[in-house]
C-alpha positions as CSV (number, residue, x, y, z in Angstrom):
1,M,369.5,57.4,140.9
2,I,368.3,54.1,141.0
3,E,370.6,51.5,138.7
4,L,370.2,47.9,139.1
5,K,373.0,46.7,136.7
6,D,372.7,42.4,135.4
7,V,370.2,41.7,138.0
8,S,369.5,38.2,138.5
9,V,367.2,36.8,141.4
10,T,367.1,32.8,141.6
11,F,364.6,30.9,143.6
12,H,365.2,26.9,144.8
13,Q,362.2,24.8,145.2
14,G,363.4,21.6,146.1
15,N,365.4,20.0,143.0
16,R,364.1,23.3,141.2
17,E,365.8,26.2,139.8
18,I,363.4,29.4,139.1
19,Q,364.7,32.3,137.6
20,A,362.5,34.8,138.5
21,V,364.4,37.7,137.3
22,K,367.2,37.6,134.5
23,N,370.1,39.8,133.6
24,V,367.6,43.3,134.4
25,N,370.0,46.9,133.6
26,L,367.8,49.3,134.4
27,S,368.0,53.4,135.0
28,I,365.5,55.6,136.9
29,E,366.4,59.3,137.5
30,K,365.2,61.4,140.4
31,G,361.5,62.7,139.3
32,D,360.6,59.9,137.0
33,V,357.5,58.2,137.6
34,Y,358.7,55.0,135.9
35,G,356.0,52.1,135.5
36,I,357.3,48.3,135.3
37,V,354.0,46.6,133.7
38,G,353.9,42.8,132.8
39,Y,351.3,40.0,133.1
40,S,351.5,37.7,136.6
41,G,354.4,35.6,137.1
42,A,356.6,38.0,134.8
43,G,358.9,38.8,137.8
44,K,358.3,42.8,138.3
45,S,357.3,42.4,141.3
46,T,360.6,40.9,142.7
47,L,362.4,43.0,140.4
48,V,361.0,45.9,142.1
49,R,361.5,44.7,146.0
50,V,365.3,44.2,144.6
51,I,365.6,48.1,145.0
52,N,365.5,48.7,148.4
53,L,367.0,44.8,149.1
54,L,363.6,43.3,150.5
55,Q,365.0,40.9,147.8
56,R,368.5,40.2,147.8
57,P,369.3,39.5,143.7
58,T,371.4,36.3,143.0
59,E,373.7,38.1,140.9
60,G,374.2,42.2,139.8
61,T,373.9,45.5,141.9
62,V,372.1,47.9,143.1
63,E,372.9,51.6,143.5
64,V,370.8,54.3,145.1
65,N,371.9,57.5,145.0
66,D,375.8,56.1,144.0
67,V,375.4,54.0,147.1
68,D,376.5,50.6,146.3
69,Y,373.2,48.4,149.1
70,L,374.7,45.4,148.8
71,S,378.1,46.8,150.2
72,L,376.2,48.0,153.3
73,S,376.0,46.8,156.5
74,A,372.9,45.8,158.1
75,R,372.5,48.9,160.1
76,D,373.7,51.4,157.5
77,L,371.0,49.4,154.7
78,R,368.1,50.0,157.7
79,K,369.4,53.5,157.4
80,K,368.9,53.7,153.5
81,R,366.4,52.3,153.6
82,K,363.8,55.2,155.4
83,S,364.6,56.7,152.1
84,I,362.4,54.4,150.2
85,G,358.6,54.4,151.3
86,M,356.7,51.4,149.4
87,I,353.0,50.7,149.2
88,F,351.3,47.8,148.5
89,Q,348.2,46.4,146.8
90,H,346.5,45.2,149.9
91,F,347.0,48.1,152.5
92,N,348.6,46.2,155.2
93,L,347.0,48.5,158.2
94,L,346.6,47.7,161.8
95,D,342.8,46.8,162.2
96,S,342.8,47.5,165.7
97,R,344.7,51.4,165.5
98,T,343.4,54.7,164.2
99,I,344.3,55.9,161.4
100,F,346.6,58.7,163.4
101,D,347.9,55.5,165.0
102,N,348.8,53.9,161.7
103,V,350.6,56.1,159.9
104,A,352.5,57.1,163.0
105,F,353.6,53.7,163.8
106,S,356.5,54.4,162.0
107,L,357.2,57.8,163.3
108,K,357.9,55.9,166.8
109,Y,361.6,55.2,167.3
110,I,363.2,58.1,165.6
111,G,363.7,60.7,167.7
112,K,360.6,62.8,167.3
113,S,358.5,64.0,170.5
114,K,354.9,63.4,170.9
115,Q,354.1,67.2,169.6
116,E,355.9,66.9,166.7
117,R,355.1,63.6,165.4
118,R,351.5,64.5,165.7
119,Q,352.4,67.4,164.2
120,K,354.1,65.5,161.1
121,V,350.8,63.1,161.2
122,N,348.2,65.6,160.3
123,E,350.3,66.8,157.4
124,L,350.6,63.6,155.9
125,L,346.8,63.0,156.3
126,E,346.2,66.7,155.4
127,L,348.4,65.8,152.6
128,V,346.2,62.8,151.1
129,G,342.7,64.1,151.5
130,L,341.9,62.3,154.9
131,S,342.6,65.0,157.6
132,D,339.0,64.1,158.7
133,K,340.1,60.6,159.5
134,V,342.3,60.8,162.3
135,D,339.9,59.1,165.1
136,A,338.7,56.2,162.4
137,Y,339.6,52.8,161.9
138,P,340.2,51.4,159.0
139,S,337.3,49.1,158.6
140,Q,335.5,51.8,158.8
141,L,337.0,53.2,155.4
142,S,336.7,52.2,151.6
143,G,339.5,50.4,149.5
144,G,340.6,54.0,148.1
145,Q,340.8,55.6,151.8
146,K,343.0,52.6,153.0
147,Q,345.4,53.3,150.0
148,R,345.4,57.0,150.9
149,V,346.6,56.1,154.3
150,A,348.8,53.7,153.4
151,I,350.6,56.4,150.6
152,A,350.3,58.1,154.0
153,R,352.1,55.9,156.5
154,A,355.1,55.3,153.2
155,L,355.9,59.3,152.9
156,A,356.0,59.2,157.2
157,N,360.2,59.1,157.2
158,D,360.3,61.7,153.8
159,P,361.6,59.4,151.5
160,E,363.0,60.3,148.1
161,I,361.6,56.8,146.3
162,L,358.2,55.5,146.7
163,L,357.8,52.1,145.4
164,C,354.0,51.1,144.6
165,D,353.8,47.1,144.3
166,E,350.0,47.1,142.5
167,A,348.9,49.9,144.7
168,T,345.5,50.0,142.5
169,S,344.7,46.8,141.7
170,A,342.4,45.9,144.4
171,L,340.7,49.4,143.3
172,D,337.7,50.3,141.3
173,P,338.6,52.4,137.8
174,K,337.3,55.4,139.5
175,T,339.5,55.4,142.9
176,T,342.3,54.2,140.7
177,L,342.3,57.3,138.6
178,Q,341.8,58.8,142.3
179,I,344.9,57.0,143.3
180,L,346.7,58.0,140.6
181,T,345.9,61.5,140.4
182,L,347.3,61.7,144.5
183,L,350.5,59.8,143.4
184,K,351.2,61.9,140.0
185,D,350.3,65.4,142.6
186,L,352.8,64.0,145.0
187,N,355.5,63.3,142.1
188,K,355.5,66.6,141.9
189,K,355.1,68.6,145.3
190,L,357.5,66.3,146.5
191,G,360.2,65.8,143.9
192,L,358.9,61.9,144.6
193,T,360.5,59.2,142.4
194,I,358.0,56.6,141.9
195,V,358.3,52.8,140.7
196,L,355.4,51.9,140.0
197,I,354.1,48.1,138.8
198,T,351.3,47.1,137.3
199,H,349.3,44.0,135.0
200,E,347.9,47.2,133.5
201,M,349.1,49.8,130.7
202,Q,346.0,51.9,131.7
203,V,347.8,52.7,134.8
204,V,350.8,53.3,132.5
205,K,349.2,55.2,130.6
206,E,347.8,57.7,133.1
207,I,350.6,58.6,135.3
208,C,353.9,57.1,134.0
209,N,356.8,59.2,132.3
210,K,359.0,55.7,131.4
211,V,358.3,52.6,131.3
212,A,359.9,49.1,131.2
213,V,358.1,45.6,130.0
214,M,358.8,42.7,131.6
215,E,358.2,39.3,130.4
216,D,359.9,35.9,131.8
217,G,361.7,37.6,134.2
218,E,363.6,39.7,131.5
219,I,362.9,43.3,130.6
220,I,362.1,43.1,126.4
221,E,361.1,46.9,125.8
222,H,361.3,50.2,127.4
223,G,361.7,54.0,126.9
224,E,359.5,57.1,127.1
225,S,356.5,56.3,127.9
226,I,354.9,58.4,124.4
227,Q,357.3,56.2,122.6
228,I,356.6,52.9,123.9
229,F,352.5,53.9,123.1
230,S,353.1,55.1,119.6
231,K,356.0,52.7,118.5
232,P,356.3,49.8,120.2
233,E,358.3,46.9,118.8
234,Q,357.6,44.2,120.9
235,A,354.5,42.0,120.0
236,L,353.5,41.7,124.1
237,T,353.6,45.5,124.7
238,K,351.4,46.1,121.6
239,D,349.1,43.8,123.0
240,F,349.4,46.1,126.4
241,I,348.8,49.2,124.2
242,R,346.1,48.1,122.2
243,T,344.3,46.7,125.0
244,A,344.5,50.3,126.9
245,T,343.8,52.2,124.5
246,H,340.4,50.1,123.4
247,V,341.5,49.5,119.9
248,D,341.1,45.9,119.6
249,Q,337.1,46.2,121.8
250,A,336.6,48.6,119.4
251,L,337.9,46.4,116.7
252,E,336.3,43.4,117.7
253,T,332.7,45.1,117.4
254,I,333.3,46.6,114.4
255,L,334.1,43.1,112.4
256,G,331.4,41.6,114.9
257,S,328.7,44.0,112.9
258,D,327.5,42.8,109.5
259,S,326.7,46.9,108.4
260,F,330.4,47.2,109.2
261,S,332.6,44.5,107.9
262,S,330.8,44.5,105.2
263,L,332.8,45.8,102.6
264,Q,332.0,47.2,99.0
265,P,334.3,45.8,96.2
266,N,336.5,49.2,96.0
267,E,336.9,49.9,100.0
268,W,339.4,49.0,102.4
269,L,339.0,48.8,106.4
270,I,342.1,50.4,107.7
271,E,343.5,51.0,111.3
272,L,345.3,54.7,111.6
273,S,347.4,56.1,114.6
274,Y,349.2,58.7,114.8
275,V,351.4,61.1,117.5
276,G,352.4,64.8,118.3
277,D,351.5,67.3,115.5
278,S,349.7,64.7,113.0
279,T,347.0,65.0,114.9
280,S,346.0,68.1,114.6
281,E,345.9,68.3,111.0
282,P,342.8,67.7,108.6
283,L,344.6,64.3,106.9
284,I,341.5,62.7,106.8
285,A,339.8,65.6,105.4
286,S,342.7,66.2,102.7
287,L,342.1,62.6,101.0
288,Y,339.1,63.5,99.1
289,R,340.4,66.5,97.7
290,E,343.6,64.7,96.9
291,F,343.1,60.8,96.0
292,Q,339.2,61.4,95.3
293,I,338.8,59.0,98.5
294,T,336.1,58.9,100.2
295,T,336.4,58.2,104.0
296,N,333.8,56.9,106.8
297,I,335.0,57.5,110.7
298,L,334.1,53.9,112.8
299,Y,335.9,54.6,115.8
300,G,338.4,57.2,116.9
301,N,340.2,58.4,120.1
302,V,342.9,60.4,121.6
303,E,345.1,59.7,124.5
304,I,347.0,62.3,126.3
305,I,350.6,60.9,127.2
306,Q,353.4,62.9,128.7
307,D,351.1,66.1,127.3
308,V,351.7,64.6,123.8
309,P,348.3,64.2,121.8
310,L,348.2,60.0,120.3
311,G,345.3,59.3,118.2
312,S,343.7,56.2,116.4
313,L,341.2,55.8,114.1
314,I,339.6,53.1,112.4
315,V,337.9,53.9,108.7
316,T,337.1,52.5,105.4
317,F,338.7,54.2,102.2
318,A,336.7,54.0,99.7
319,G,337.8,54.4,95.9
320,S,339.8,53.2,92.9
321,L,342.9,51.2,94.0
322,E,345.2,53.7,93.1
323,S,343.5,56.5,94.7
324,R,343.6,54.2,98.3
325,Q,347.8,53.3,97.6
326,R,348.3,56.7,97.3
327,A,346.1,57.8,100.1
328,C,348.0,55.5,102.2
329,D,351.3,56.3,100.9
330,F,350.4,60.1,101.5
331,L,349.3,59.0,104.8
332,K,352.6,57.0,105.7
333,E,354.9,60.5,104.3
334,K,353.1,62.0,107.3
335,D,354.4,60.2,109.8
336,V,350.9,58.1,110.3
337,Y,351.0,54.4,110.9
338,V,348.7,52.4,108.3
339,N,347.4,49.3,108.7
340,I,345.1,47.7,106.1
341,L,342.7,45.3,108.4
342,K,340.2,44.0,105.8
343,T,339.7,44.0,102.4
344,A,336.7,43.2,100.0
345,E,338.7,40.1,98.6
346,G,338.7,39.2,102.8
347,G,341.4,38.3,104.7
348,I,342.3,40.9,108.1
């Protein structure tokens, strides 16, 4: 549906040349909720604006539904852009207009009658859960409600694609989850393809079926969300994921506590992660029976990503050195990731 091929974007500031996007190739299929994640300055917002040519690439091609957007006339491009809605971090609502008028604004010049426009706006506000706010003004709404209005406005022309540029960054965690739930519902109800730009892997975890990680203008890793979360390859991706799954926070607490981090001579502190069927197997319980390993669980968490469970544990293994080694080998054979964090002899 969306094909970016060898896309680069270069800006010139005086004598400086800044390459915001470098040779990016990206394929987004119909119905995807595709997350593009990276820190500020990674180039992700520039990249998403390339999709509807709000930012024209310096090099490369942009195809949407097999149409080469770069070959279109200005008039034809305007028509095609109607199939792509966009929402932003700061809502961009018209403060002097009612919620009804904010949503109706983009319907004014497309040939619909006043009655048709009213019906459409009412349907959209019902869809985003704001049918009771028709006559309110933006100043009377919460941040989450304002973003719902922005979503309704973006859907006014029945787009096939919705671009979300840091759409939840200005919202508190609870409201963020509500907006993500709404986007997930719209994806299912309308068959909407969503491209979501964010610097938070937590957002990707909640909604995206695919993800690309950007660093310094390049995509360094991409794939199905469960694949990226369970077997990240790049250091930056691992950092994002450990933050989103709270493993680093748990580990910091454990290592900062003498009662948890002090190990006996026959103990290891170990991180385990596992995906899919492994999460439902009593692997930890079998370690004592098979290898006489005593296990103390210090932290445990299970995430559901694309309907697949992904588990994380921080545990201690106590037993003979041979038993500990055999137990680790046994877990690895069961496709459990095993990382020895600390031994009684020291080191992480």
